[in-house]
Each structure stands twice: as C-alpha cells, then as structure tokens.
C-alpha positions in Angstrom: 2.4 18.2 -12.3 1.3 21.2 -10.3 3.1 22.8 -7.4 0.6 21.4 -4.8 1.1 17.8 -5.9 4.8 18.2 -6.0 4.8 19.5 -2.4 2.8 16.5 -1.3 5.2 14.1 -3.0 8.1 15.9 -1.3 6.4 15.5 2.1 5.8 11.8 1.3 9.5 11.4 0.5 10.4 13.0 3.8 8.2 10.6 5.7 9.6 7.6 3.9 13.2 8.8 4.7 12.2 9.1 8.3 10.7 5.5 8.3 13.8 4.3 6.5 16.1 5.8 9.2 14.1 4.2 11.9 14.2 0.8 10.3 18.0 1.2 9.7 18.4 1.9 13.4 16.3 -1.1 14.4 18.2 -3.4 12.0 21.4 -2.2 13.4 20.3 -2.9 16.9 19.0 -6.4 16.0 22.3 -7.1 14.2 24.3 -6.0 17.2 22.2 -8.1 19.5 22.7 -11.1 17.2 26.5 -10.4 17.0 26.7 -10.3 20.8 25.1 -13.8 21.2 27.4 -16.6 22.0 28.2 -18.6 18.8 26.2 -21.6 20.1 23.1 -19.4 20.4 23.6 -17.8 17.0 23.1 -21.3 15.5 19.9 -21.8 17.6 16.4 -21.1 16.5 16.5 -17.8 18.3 19.7 -16.7 16.5 18.3 -17.8 13.2 15.1 -15.7 13.8 17.2 -12.7 14.7 19.3 -13.1 11.5 16.1 -13.5 9.5 14.7 -10.3 11.1 17.8 -8.3 10.0 17.5 -9.7 6.5 13.8 -8.8 6.3 14.4 -5.3 7.7 17.2 -4.7 5.1 14.8 -5.9 2.4 12.2 -3.4 3.6 14.8 -0.7 3.6 15.7 -1.5 0.0 12.0 -1.3 -1.0 11.8 2.1 0.6 15.0 3.2 -1.3 13.3 2.1 -4.5 10.1 4.0 -3.6 12.0 7.1 -2.8 13.9 6.9 -6.0 10.7 6.5 -8.0 9.2 9.5 -6.4 12.3 11.5 -7.0 12.0 10.5 -10.7 8.4 11.9 -10.7 9.7 15.2 -9.3 12.5 15.3 -11.9 10.1 15.2 -14.8 
C-alpha cells in the first residue's frame, strides 16, 4: 500500500476514534440517567427503552472497535 492510502486510512481511524469517544460519552450519560431513575421507573417502558439504548450504543462502540482493529491490521501489513 502506498503512503497516500496509508495516510487516508490513518485519518479514517482518527475519525472513527472520535466517533467512538462521542458514543461512549452518550452511552455514559444515558446509563447515568437510567441509574438515577427511581426503581419503579427503571422497570417501566421508558426505563427499558433507556437500557436498550445503552446496550445498542455499546454494541455500536464494539463494532467501531472491530473496524479500527481491522484498519490497524491493514496498516501493519
């Protein structure tokens, strides 16, 4: 792979890391909001939706980790 394509991949990794950080922040805020709900509301539809949101955000973060890892593998070759 030439130098120009490597640089483009490095920039893509930086962008993915930035998005990952933002999603981690959002997931943390949503988890904190859920944790601050009274227990009776945690078991409500709203609470379940918030919990599902955290799970989905964490899943997206894991996918970004996988993508970043794969791109780093490309750079290591």
